[in-house]
C-alpha positions as CSV (number, residue, x, y, z in Angstrom):
1,M,22.6,16.8,-3.6
2,K,21.8,15.6,-7.1
3,E,18.8,16.9,-9.0
4,G,16.3,14.1,-9.5
5,N,17.6,11.9,-6.7
6,K,15.3,10.7,-4.0
7,L,16.1,12.2,-0.6
8,Y,16.0,10.0,2.5
9,V,16.3,11.3,6.1
10,L,18.0,8.8,8.3
11,D,17.5,8.0,11.9
12,A,19.8,6.2,14.4
13,C,18.3,2.8,14.1
14,V,19.1,2.7,10.3
15,V,22.7,3.8,10.6
16,L,23.4,1.5,13.5
17,K,22.5,-1.4,11.2
18,W,25.4,-0.3,9.1
19,V,28.0,-0.7,11.8
20,L,26.7,-3.3,14.3
21,P,26.3,-7.1,14.1
22,P,23.4,-8.1,11.8
23,E,19.9,-7.7,13.0
24,E,16.4,-7.3,11.5
25,D,16.2,-5.4,8.2
26,V,20.0,-5.0,7.9
27,A,19.7,-5.7,4.1
28,K,17.4,-2.7,3.6
29,A,19.7,-0.4,5.6
30,L,22.7,-1.6,3.6
31,V,21.0,-0.9,0.3
32,L,20.5,2.8,1.4
33,K,24.2,3.0,2.3
34,T,25.3,1.5,-1.0
35,D,22.9,3.6,-3.1
36,F,24.2,6.7,-1.4
37,R,27.9,5.9,-2.0
38,Q,27.0,5.2,-5.7
39,G,25.3,8.5,-6.0
40,K,21.9,7.0,-6.7
41,I,20.1,8.7,-3.7
42,D,20.7,11.5,-1.4
43,L,20.8,11.2,2.4
44,M,20.2,13.7,5.1
45,V,20.7,13.3,8.8
46,P,19.4,15.1,11.8
47,E,22.0,17.1,13.7
48,H,21.7,14.9,16.7
49,L,21.9,11.5,14.9
50,I,25.5,10.5,15.9
51,V,24.8,11.5,19.6
52,E,21.6,9.5,19.5
53,A,23.2,6.4,18.0
54,C,26.2,6.5,20.3
55,N,23.9,6.9,23.3
56,T,22.1,3.7,22.2
57,V,25.4,1.8,21.8
58,A,26.7,3.1,25.1
59,R,23.7,1.6,26.9
60,R,23.5,-1.7,25.0
61,M,27.1,-2.4,23.9
62,P,29.6,-0.1,25.6
63,D,32.6,-2.0,24.3
64,F,31.6,-1.0,20.7
65,L,31.2,2.7,21.4
66,V,34.5,4.1,20.1
67,S,34.5,2.0,17.0
68,V,30.9,2.9,16.2
69,F,31.5,6.6,16.7
70,K,34.5,6.5,14.3
71,K,32.7,4.5,11.7
72,L,29.6,6.8,11.8
73,N,31.7,9.9,11.5
74,Q,33.5,8.5,8.4
75,I,30.2,7.4,6.7
76,L,28.1,10.4,7.6
77,F,30.7,13.2,7.2
78,T,29.4,13.9,3.6
79,C,25.7,13.9,4.5
80,P,24.1,17.3,4.9
81,R,22.6,18.0,8.3
82,H,18.9,18.9,8.5
83,D,19.9,22.3,9.9
84,D,22.2,23.0,6.9
85,L,19.2,23.5,4.6
């Protein structure tokens, strides 16, 4: 984490906006993703975030489950987990 950066803790509904068809507030969620990739902010995720997100996708859009899981793992791999602090 960079000193002076704002730290945001993500939840499943935000990261699902990154990988699923557009829905409400997707622009705000994408700004967080872009700012993180550019090093402008720091992100932290709860340990269970990917499981929670995949559970939601499995119930609502099961055909997207594998692709969502892969995308989230790629995006969130560099985010520290809450339990790591």
